C-alpha positions in Angstrom: -17.4 -7.3 0.1 -18.9 -6.7 -3.3 -19.0 -9.6 -5.7 -16.2 -8.3 -8.0 -14.0 -7.4 -5.0 -14.6 -10.8 -3.4 -13.7 -12.6 -6.6 -10.6 -10.5 -7.1 -9.6 -11.2 -3.4 -9.9 -15.0 -3.8 -8.1 -15.0 -7.2 -5.2 -12.9 -5.7 -5.0 -15.3 -2.8 -4.9 -18.3 -5.1 -2.2 -16.8 -7.2 -0.2 -15.6 -4.2 -0.2 -19.0 -2.5 0.1 -21.2 -5.6 2.8 -19.4 -7.6 4.6 -17.2 -5.1 4.4 -19.2 -1.8 3.0 -16.0 -0.2 3.3 -15.8 3.5 2.2 -13.0 5.8 3.8 -12.5 9.2 2.2 -10.3 11.9 -1.2 -10.3 10.3 -2.8 -9.9 13.7 -1.4 -6.4 13.9 -3.5 -5.2 11.0 -6.3 -2.9 12.1 -9.4 -4.6 10.9 -12.0 -2.1 12.1 -12.1 1.7 11.9 -9.7 4.0 9.9 -6.4 2.5 9.0 -3.6 3.5 6.6 -1.5 0.6 5.4 2.0 1.8 4.4 4.3 -0.5 2.4 7.4 -0.3 0.3 6.8 -0.6 -3.4 8.6 -3.4 -5.3 6.2 -4.4 -8.1 2.6 -4.6 -9.4 2.1 -7.6 -7.1 2.2 -5.3 -4.0 -1.3 -3.9 -4.0 -3.2 -7.2 -4.4 -0.9 -9.1 -2.0 -1.3 -6.3 0.6 -5.1 -6.6 0.1 -5.3 -10.3 0.8 -3.2 -9.7 4.0 -6.3 -8.1 5.4 -9.7 -9.6 6.2 -11.4 -6.3 5.5 -12.0 -4.5 2.2 -9.4 -1.8 1.4 -9.0 1.0 -1.2 -6.1 1.5 -3.6 -4.5 4.3 -5.6 -3.4 3.7 -9.2 -2.5 5.8 -12.1 -5.4 7.1 -14.1 -4.2 5.7 -17.4 -4.9 2.1 -16.2 -8.6 3.0 -16.3 -8.4 3.4 -20.1 -7.4 -0.3 -20.6 -10.4 -2.4 -21.7 -11.7 -4.8 -19.1 -9.0 -3.8 -16.6 -10.5 -0.3 -16.2 -13.9 -1.9 -15.6 -12.5 -4.2 -12.9 -10.5 -1.4 -11.2 -13.6 0.7 -10.8 -15.2 -2.2 -8.9 -12.4 -3.1 -6.5 -12.0 0.3 -4.8 -9.2 1.7 -7.0 -8.8 5.5 -7.0 -7.2 7.1 -10.1 -4.2 9.3 -9.6 -2.7 11.8 -12.1 1.0 10.8 -12.2 1.9 13.9 -14.2 1.3 16.1 -11.2 -0.2 16.4 -7.7 -3.7 14.9 -7.9 -5.4 16.7 -5.0 -8.7 15.0 -5.8 -7.3 11.6 -5.2 -5.7 12.6 -1.9 -9.0 14.1 -0.8 -10.7 10.9 -1.7 -8.3 8.9 0.4 -8.9 11.2 3.3 -12.7 10.9 3.0 -12.3 7.1 3.1 -10.2 7.3 6.3 -12.5 9.8 8.0 -15.4 7.5 7.2 -13.6 4.6 9.0 -12.3 2.9 5.9 -8.9 1.4 5.1 -6.5 2.2 2.3 -2.9 1.6 1.3 -0.1 4.0 0.3 3.4 3.6 -0.8 5.6 6.3 0.8 8.2 5.9 -1.9 5.7 7.0 -4.5 6.8 4.5 -7.2 8.2 1.1 -7.7 11.9 0.5 -7.0 14.2 0.0 -9.9 16.8 -2.1 -8.2 14.9 -3.8 -5.3 16.3 -1.5 -2.6 14.2 0.9 -0.5 13.8 4.4 -1.8 13.6 7.8 -0.1 10.1 8.7 1.3 8.0 11.3 -0.5 5.7 13.7 1.4 2.4 12.3 0.1 1.9 9.7 2.8 2.8 12.3 5.4 0.2 14.7 4.0 -2.5 12.1 4.4 -1.5 11.1 7.9 -1.2 14.7 9.1 -4.6 15.6 7.7 -6.4 12.6 9.1 -4.3 11.3 12.1 -5.4 7.9 11.0 -3.3 5.0 12.6 -0.6 3.7 10.3 0.2 0.0 9.8 3.8 -0.3 8.4 4.2 -3.3 6.1 7.2 -4.6 4.2 7.1 -6.9 1.2 10.1 -9.1 0.3 10.6 -11.0 -3.0 8.1 -9.2 -5.1 10.9 -7.4 -7.0 12.5 -10.7 -7.8 9.2 -12.1 -9.0 8.0 -9.1 -11.0 10.6 -6.3 -11.5 9.7 -3.2 -13.5 11.4 -4.3 -16.7 9.7 -7.7 -16.9 6.3 -8.1 -18.5 5.4 -11.6 -17.1 6.0 -12.4 -13.5 8.1 -15.5 -12.6 7.4 -17.8 -9.6 9.4 -16.7 -6.6 8.7 -16.7 -2.8 7.0 -13.5 -1.6 6.8 -12.5 2.0 4.9 -9.7 3.8 5.8 -8.6 7.3 3.4 -6.4 9.3 4.7 -4.1 12.0 3.1 -2.5 15.0 0.7 0.3 14.3 1.9 3.9 14.5 -0.3 6.6 15.9 0.3 10.3 15.5 -1.2 13.2 17.6 -2.1 16.7 16.7 1.2 17.8 18.3 3.1 15.6 15.9 1.9 17.5 12.9 2.5 21.1 14.1 4.9 23.2 12.2 5.8 24.0 8.6 3.5 21.7 6.6 6.2 20.8 4.0 8.7 19.9 6.7 6.0 18.0 8.7 4.7 16.0 5.8 8.2 14.9 4.8 9.2 14.1 8.3 6.2 11.9 8.9 6.7 10.0 5.7 10.4 9.4 6.6 9.3 8.1 10.1 7.0 5.6 8.4 9.7 4.5 6.0 12.1 4.0 8.9 9.5 1.6 10.5 9.1 -0.2 7.2 12.9 -0.5 6.8 13.2 -2.0 10.3 11.0 -5.0 9.5 13.0 -8.1 8.8 12.1 -11.2 6.8 11.7 -14.2 9.1 12.2 -16.6 6.2 15.8 -15.2 5.8 16.8 -15.6 9.4 
């Protein structure tokens, strides 16, 4: 890990455990070597860093390009493997960057819903995740985060202490046969299959 990434990792871990009682279940299911695509529901800004500290390996992130214009934050993002995405349209360059990372044996995270939930519930899948999976056939690790919406919803500027849980599911693997057909249909179908796996994950702390 680079120095900035390692510092960010330790800081996120401290914040998660100290203020949000962060717990990760099924951490042993995360693919720690070789290409891996982490796929998680999107509840808040806490999701990316908390997903990152669920892994022992370094991962890459996607974030809207406008964040890179913020002093200090932009400097940090460039050093912790964040790829800028144009939220105003389809940013093909960002998708290609993600595919290069996976083909090189790296790990990255995507949110099949595309954006943060407004009410805490799961949202319909968008085809972006399916596109990446179909083009790389990288194994997918479904993950579901609970409590991040209560801790840091979209309309709140300062997060509030609240328990956050991440549950990791069994890896999903797709074959060349799974991605044959009309690309638009295939991409959407794969994204929906991933979201179904995410939706099936339950919070052990609520049982």
